[in-house]
N, C-alpha and C positions, 0 to 999 in steps of 0.2 A: 323311586320305581325299582322294585326288586325283581329278580328273575322268577320268583315263585308267586308273587301276589301284587295286586294293584289296589288302590282305594276302591271301595264299592262305587258303582256308577261313574267310573273313571271317564273323564272327558278329554284327556290329553292336553296338549298345548294349544293356546289360543291363536288361530290362524290370522285373524285380523290384526291383533296387536303386534305379532311378529312382522307381518307385512308392513305395518305402519313404521316400525323401527328400521326395516330394510330400505324403505323409500328415502330415508334420510342419509343413507350410505350409498356410495357408488360401487355396487357389487357386480355390475356387468363389465365385460372387457371392452376397453376403448380401442378404436381402430389405430390409435397412436401408441399403443404399448404392445410389446411382445408377449407371448404366452408365459415366458418365465417371469417377466416383470409383473404381469397380472397375478400369477400364482403367489409371488412374493408379497404383493400388496394385500391380497386376500388373507394370506397367512398372518400378516401383521394385525389384521382386524379380528383375529380369533378370540381375543379377550374382551372385545367391545360388548357392553351390555345391550341386549335386545329385549329384556324383560326382567321381572323381579327374580333375582338369583339365576339368571339365564344369560349365557354368553353366546356369541355368534358361532363359536366352534363346538358348542355342546351338542349332545345327542337330543333329538326331538322325537316325539311320539304322537301319532294321530290315529284315532280309532275309526274303523269302518264297520258298520253294522251288517254289511253284506257278506257275512261268513256263513258257512254251512257245515253241519256235523252229521255224518252218516255213520251209524253204528253197526258193527258186525258182532252179533251175539256169539256166533261160533268161535270167533277169534278173540272175543272180548276186547275189541279195538275200536276206538273212535277215529274216523278219517275226517280230517278237517281241510277245508279249502276256501278260497275267496270266490264269491259268486261274481258274475259279470256286473259291472256298475255303469250307469250312464256317464258319459264323458263330456268334458268341456273343451271346446276348441281353443287352442292356445295361439295367440298372435305372436309367435316366435318359433321359427322353424327348428331352432336348436332343441326345442322341447316338443315331445311327440303328442302327448295328450294329458289331460288332468281330470280329476274328479272334484266335485263340489264338497267342501267340508262344512261351510257355514253360509248363511244368507241373512241379510238385514236390509233395512230401509225399503221394505216392499211397498210399492205404490200401485194403486189400481184406478183406472178411469174407464168410462164407457163412451163409445162412439158408434155411429152407423157406418158400416162398410158395404161395398158392393163389388161384384166381380165383373168380368168383361161382358157378361150377358145381362147385366142390370139387376141381378138378384141381390137383394139387400139382407143384411143380418145385423143385429145388435152385437157389436164386438167388444169384448173385454180386453183392455190393454194392461198388461202387468209388467212393471219394471222393478228391478231389485239390484242390490249390490251383493256379489258373491265373493267368497274367498276359496280358492282351490288348491289342490296339491298335485304336482307333477313329479314323476320319477325320472331321474337322470339316466339316460341310456336304457330305459326299460319302458314297457307298456303294461297297462293294467290287465290286459287280457292274458298276459303270460303268467300272472300270479296264480292262475288256476292250475298250472302245471308244476313249475318249479317251486311255487309257494305252498304246495300241499304238505300236510304233516299227518302222522299217525301216532297215536299214543294208546297204551293199554289203559283200560278204564272199566270199572264194573258197571253193570246195566243201570243201576239206580242213579249213579253219578252222571252217566251219559244222558239219562232221561231228564234229569234236572237241568243239565247244561244245554240241551239241544235247542231250546227256543230263546236262549239268551247269550249265544256265543257271538263274539265279535273278533275282528282281526285288528291288531295294532301294528301300524307301519312305523318302524323305528329306523332312524338314520340321521344324517347330518346335511345341512344346507351346502350345496355345491353348484358349480357351473355359474350360470347367470344369477342363481339364487332366487330371482324374482322375475316373473313374466306377467302377462295380462291374459285373462281368459274371457271368453264370450260364449253365451248360449242364446240362440234365437229360434223362435218357432213362428210360422206364419199362420194366420187364421184361415180356416176352411169352412165350408158350409156345414159340415158335420161337427166341427169343433171350432166355433168362432172366437178363439182366444189367441191374442198375440202376446208373446213373451219375449222379453229382452233382459238378460242378466249379464253383468260384466263386473270385473274386479280383479284384484291381484291373485297371482298363483305362485305358491312357494315351490321351489325346485329342490327335491330331496334325493340324496344318494342313499338308496335303501340298503340297510345292513341286516335287518332281521324282520320277520313277521312273527308276532306273538299272538296266539289264539287264547282268548280269555273269556271268562264268564263275566259279562258286564254287570250282573246283579251283585255278585259276591266279590268280584275282583280277582278271583283265582286264575292263575295262568295255567292253561291246559297243555300247551305245546309250543314249540318254536321252530321256525324254518329259517335256515341261514341263506343269505343272499348269494354266497359264493357258489351255490349249486349251479347257478346260471353260467359261471365261468367254467365249471367242469363240463357242462353240456357244450359250451362253445369249443372247448378243446377237442371233444369227441367229434363235433361236426367238422372241424378243420382236418382232423385225421381222415374222416370219411371222404372229404373232397379231394384230399391229396392222393388217397388210394385210387379213386376213380380216375384222376388225371394221369397217374403213373400207368394204369392199365391201358389207357388210350395213347400213351406216349406223348402226353402234353405236359407243359410246365404248370405246376400247381400255384395258385395265387397265394401270396404271403399274407394278405389281409382281406377282409370282406369289403364290399362296396360301402361307400358312405351313403347316408340317407339322400343327399343331394343327387348323387349319381343314379340311385335307383329310381327316384322320382322323375328324373330326366328321361330315363328309359321308359317309364310308364307314359309320360306326356307325349313322347315321340310316337308311341304306338297308338294312343288315343287320337291325336291330331291327324294321323294318317287315315283315320276312319271318319272323324267328324269335321275335318278341316280345321283352320285356325280357331282356337278356343281360348276362353278367358277363365282363369281361376283366381278369384280375388283373395282367397285364404288358402294356405297350404292344406293339402289333403290330410285326413286323420291317419296317422301311421299306427296301425293297431297291433303289430307283433314284431317290430324290428329291434329286438333287444338280444343280448347275448344268449346263445343257445337256440334261437329260432332259426329255421332254415330259410325263411323268406322275409322280405319286406312286403307288408300288405297294406294297401291304400284303398280307401273307400270314399266315393263322392256321392252326394245325394242322401236322402233320408235325414238323419240327424246331423250329417256332415254337409259342408258347402257343396252345391251342385257345380257341374261344369257348364258354362254357357257358351254355346257355339256362336258363330258369326251372325246367325239369324236371330239370336236372342233367346233361343230355346234352351231350357235347362235340361241337363242329361245326368243320369246316374252311371257310375262306373265302379268296377272293382278290378284291381290290378295287383298281381303278385310277381315279385322279382326275386330270384335266388340270391341270397346275400353274398355268397362266395363266388359264384360263377357269373352272375349278371344276366342269367338266362330268364327270359320272360316266361314264367311258368303258367300263368293264367290271366286271361283278360275277358271281362264281361262289360258290355256297354248296353245300357237300357234293357237289362235282363237277358240279353242275347250273348252267349258265349262265342268268342272269336277264336277260331281254330288257329293254333300256332304252327307255322311252317318249319 
């Protein structure tokens, strides 16, 4: 894998085979070992083979077809970015969200379902095994901002690449390295299909995004992951300046995801009363360089279930550095912040 070209129709590393190798190793931190002990143990596994000519500590690459090229003829520049992608719920709060890389063992069956009013429909039940990818300390939605790239390109080359551009996520396995993902949809009268897909999720510390032409393998541009760190430093300076202007002590570090989620839950339960959330909310933008932690419930994410059993949708945003509740919406209604 060179910096200028990839094999034509490049498919990247095999998610399922790597996950299978990781399942045989103890890559998650035990409650009985310190952080330094865990890091030393993982470092010792760096040369362990997880595939043909592939070690645990090697760089991995996974392509996403959801990339977009917009050309400026006046500037003779191709602007490249990652488009929004459907996410997978991850059953591990240390990992924020994942995307599906591969799917197999798809099974389908038919049955007759009915709703509370006795209306029946022929329902298609689809189950499958998926393999996904999560980014350590990052969300996929943020790739649209810091992951963008621009490159000088002549019109003919841009025209040829526009419909075949892909993004290649390059990095190394870190953190828990392996988690579990789940995607479910319930049947409705308009769409009587029930889907359930689950399987392993690889956890990657992202180092670069390569934009390439998946037909020819030509690498068009690269975006470096440390751009997020620079944005984080600017955000810290901004918060510190605001605190000094108000005569307040500036925070030394941002809130943890656990702290921000607790802030959201307190605000939501004050409105709905005691509520149950079976799966952690999808954290959509809480990575370095983002101003807020953003959590969503309902839709493609798990719903909040109040004491009466009623499902609710909610959207909550908490400032990462100050902990201030910046936005709250419950069942489509914005809640004014005092």
